C-alpha positions, 0 to 999 in steps of 0.5 A: 855671143862671139867665139871669144866670149863663148870660150871665156864663159866655157873656161869660167864654168869649168873653173867653178868646178875644178878650182885652183887648176886654171892652166890644166883646165885651159890645156884640156879645152885646147886639146878638145878644140884641137880635136885631140884625145886627152890623157890625165895621169895622177894618183886617185882622188884628185879630180880626174873623173870630175874634170872629164864629166865637167868637160863633156857637160860644158861642151854639150856632148854625149858622155860614156864612161868605162871603168877599165879593169884587168878582165875588161874585154875588147867587145865590152868596149865596141859592142856585140851582135846578139841573136834575136829570135823575134827578128830571126837575125843577129842584132848589133848592140853598140858598146860604150865607145859609141859616144861623143866623149868616152871616159876611159877610167884607169886605162892602164889597169886593163890588159894590153889587148883591151888597150889596143882595141882603142887604137883604131877608134882613136885614130880612125874614128871607127871600129871594126866589129865582126868584120863590119866597120862602123863609124863613131859619132862626131865629134869623138874624144877619148879622155883617159885617166891613168894611175902612176905606173908604180901602183899595183895592177897597172900595165904601162901604155905602149908608145903607139897608144901614148902617141894617139893622145894629143896631150897628157896632163897631171892635176896634182894635189890642191894648195891649202886655200883650194883644199879649204874650198873643196872641204867647205864647198858643195859636192863636186858631183852635184855641181857637175850634174847641174852644169849647163851645156854652153856649146852645141856640136855645130858650134864646137865644129866651128871652133875646131875649124877656127883653130885650123885657120889660126895663122902660123908664120914661117919664122914660127914654123922654123922655131917648131922645126928647131924644137923637133930637131932638138928632140932628135939630136940625142942630147935630150932624148933617146928618140925624137918626135915623129912627124905626126907628133910635130903636126899635133904640136902645131895644132895644139899651139893653134888652139892655145892661140885661139884661147888667148884671143889671137889669130896667129901662133906666137912662140909663147903658145908653142912653149906653153903647150910643149911639155903637155903635148910631147913629154909623154912621147919622149924618154930622157937620155940615161943619166939626165936625172930629170923626168920627161917634162923637166927635160922638155922645159930644159930643152925649151931654154936651150933652143933660141927663139926666132 
C-alpha cells in the first residue's frame, strides 16, 4: 500500500468514529504528520477525548492520559525517584509524560506551574527530573484539550505555552443528521477500543519525512511572508507572528498538501490551514468585533494571491 492509500484509509477509519467532522479530522492528521502538538478547545462532551484516543490507536502509538486538575503537581507528570530498600538506591518511576501520545485532558484546569512543566517536554522532547535529563519516546505528541475560558476553574494558557501548539481546533456541536447517528449508533468508546493500528512508528517517520520533502516554490514562500507581514502590520492584530510561527505554518501547509496527494504546496493549502495554525497565537486589535479566527479569515481575503 503506497503512502497516499495509507493516508486515505487512516482518514477513513477516523471518520467512522468521529462522524460529521471531516475537516477537523484532517487537520488533526496534518498536525501529527507535521510533528506538531494539537490543542482541541471546546465545551465538554463533544468528542475531544474520543478523537485523541482514536488518533493514537489509528497511528499505532503508545497512549497515556492525564486528567489535569488544580492539585496536579509537575512530578505527577514527569515521575519521581523512590528509594527501594532491596536495591539500596533511588529508582526512577517514569510519569505519564513518557508516552508517544500524551493526552493532557482539560489542560487549563491545572495551575500555571504544572502547565509550564509541559513546556520543556513539548519543545525539547525531554524532561529534567532531579537534575537528570531524560529523553522522551519518539515520536512524542501532546494532544491537549481545554474548556472555554469562561468556565469555572480554568486558567488561561500563557502565550509561550500556546505557541508550542502547532494547531488549535474546535469540534463544535454535531448537526442534526450526525447527532442521530450518535444516538442510534454503537458506543464510541467501544468503537475506539476495536480500532486497528494502520501505521507503525517507522511508517509514521517516513510520512513525516515526506512532509518535509514537499516542495514550496518561491512565489508560495512570498505569499506566506505576505501573510506573516500582514499579521505584523498592526491593522489586524496587536502583535504579529514570530519567525517560529511562520516555520510552523509552512510545515502544516506541507502536511496539508501531502494529504491532498500533491508533492508541492499550493496557496489553497496555506489558506486551509492558516486559521487553525495561527489564530491561537494572535490577539485581534481592540474594536475589531471579531474573534481571532474570523480576523484571520478576513486577513486572508485582503492579502492578494501570488
